[in-house]
C-alpha positions as CSV (number, residue, x, y, z in Angstrom):
1,X,-2.4,4.0,-12.7
2,X,-2.7,0.9,-10.5
3,X,-2.2,-2.5,-12.3
4,X,-4.6,-5.5,-11.4
5,X,-3.5,-8.9,-12.3
6,X,-6.4,-11.5,-12.2
7,X,-5.3,-15.1,-12.3
8,X,-6.8,-18.7,-11.1
9,X,-9.1,-19.3,-14.5
10,X,-9.2,-22.2,-16.5
11,X,-11.5,-25.1,-17.9
12,X,-13.7,-27.0,-15.5
13,X,-16.6,-29.2,-15.8
14,X,-20.0,-28.2,-14.6
15,X,-20.2,-28.5,-10.7
16,X,-16.7,-28.0,-10.4
17,X,-14.6,-25.1,-8.3
18,X,-12.2,-22.5,-9.0
19,X,-10.4,-19.8,-7.0
20,X,-9.7,-16.8,-8.7
21,X,-7.0,-14.2,-7.3
22,X,-6.6,-10.6,-8.0
23,X,-3.2,-8.7,-7.1
24,X,-2.8,-5.1,-7.6
25,X,0.6,-3.1,-8.0
26,X,-0.5,-0.6,-5.4
27,X,-2.3,-0.2,-2.1
28,X,-5.8,0.2,-3.0
29,X,-7.6,-2.3,-1.3
30,X,-7.8,-0.7,2.0
31,X,-9.4,2.5,0.6
32,X,-12.0,0.8,-1.7
33,X,-15.0,-1.4,-2.1
34,X,-13.4,-4.1,-4.5
35,X,-15.4,-6.4,-6.7
36,X,-15.3,-9.1,-9.3
37,X,-16.9,-8.4,-12.6
38,X,-17.3,-10.7,-15.6
39,X,-17.9,-10.3,-19.3
40,X,-19.2,-13.0,-21.6
41,X,-18.7,-12.7,-25.5
42,X,-21.4,-10.5,-26.7
43,X,-22.4,-9.1,-23.4
44,X,-21.5,-6.4,-21.2
45,X,-19.2,-6.5,-18.2
46,X,-21.3,-7.0,-14.9
47,X,-20.4,-6.9,-11.4
48,X,-20.7,-10.2,-9.4
49,X,-19.5,-10.0,-6.3
50,X,-18.5,-6.9,-4.0
51,X,-16.7,-6.5,-0.8
52,X,-16.6,-3.5,1.5
53,X,-13.4,-2.4,3.2
54,X,-14.9,-4.0,6.6
55,X,-15.4,-7.6,4.8
56,X,-19.2,-7.4,4.1
57,X,-19.9,-8.9,1.0
58,X,-22.7,-8.5,-1.8
59,X,-23.3,-10.9,-4.6
60,X,-25.5,-11.0,-7.8
61,X,-28.4,-13.1,-7.5
62,X,-27.0,-15.4,-10.4
63,X,-24.0,-16.3,-8.1
64,X,-25.5,-16.0,-4.5
65,X,-24.6,-19.1,-2.6
66,X,-22.3,-20.5,-5.0
67,X,-19.5,-17.8,-5.0
68,X,-17.5,-16.2,-2.0
69,X,-15.5,-12.9,-2.2
70,X,-12.8,-12.4,0.3
71,X,-9.8,-10.0,0.5
72,X,-6.5,-9.6,2.2
73,X,-5.5,-5.9,2.4
74,X,-2.2,-6.7,3.9
75,X,-1.3,-8.6,0.6
76,X,-3.3,-6.3,-1.7
77,X,-5.2,-9.2,-3.1
78,X,-9.0,-10.1,-3.6
79,X,-10.2,-13.6,-4.3
80,X,-13.2,-15.3,-5.6
81,X,-14.1,-19.0,-4.6
82,X,-16.3,-20.4,-7.2
83,X,-18.4,-23.5,-6.3
84,X,-21.0,-25.2,-8.1
85,X,-20.0,-23.8,-11.4
86,X,-22.4,-23.8,-14.3
87,X,-21.9,-23.0,-18.0
88,X,-23.3,-19.7,-18.0
89,X,-20.6,-18.7,-15.6
90,X,-18.4,-18.8,-18.6
91,X,-17.1,-15.6,-19.1
92,X,-13.6,-13.6,-18.4
93,X,-13.4,-12.4,-14.9
94,X,-11.9,-9.1,-13.9
95,X,-11.4,-7.4,-10.5
96,X,-11.3,-3.6,-10.0
97,X,-12.6,-1.4,-7.4
98,X,-16.5,-0.5,-7.2
99,X,-17.2,1.9,-8.8
100,X,-14.5,0.6,-11.1
101,X,-11.4,3.1,-11.7
102,X,-11.2,4.6,-8.5
103,X,-7.8,5.4,-6.9
104,X,-6.4,4.9,-10.7
105,X,-7.3,1.2,-10.7
106,X,-6.8,0.1,-14.3
107,X,-8.7,-2.7,-15.9
108,X,-6.2,-6.0,-16.1
109,X,-6.4,-8.8,-18.6
110,X,-8.7,-10.7,-16.9
111,X,-9.0,-14.4,-16.6
112,X,-10.9,-16.9,-18.7
113,X,-13.3,-19.3,-16.9
114,X,-14.9,-21.8,-19.3
115,X,-17.3,-24.1,-17.8
116,X,-18.1,-27.2,-20.1
117,X,-18.3,-30.9,-20.0
């Protein structure tokens, strides 16, 4: 299995910004679409952003215009820049391949994002 480690979460006020990072223990990025998922308490885990091997992004409507996904294949790292954060963005954020689990990618611990005043 390939381990994924997310970081960069925290507590931020509404309207603030955070940048999440995800590093992999193996080279899975160059051969897979990568995505950021989030799971709020009591809800299912949903894909919020995806980036293709060539760098083309996709965003869920709920984050479009506020979040930006990027990747650095050489560093086996994918990023999520989150701006204009809202309380409804509060969740644990995970990265994985899209679809999840390709190339042996295992879910990591995630990183908690809390948006609150």
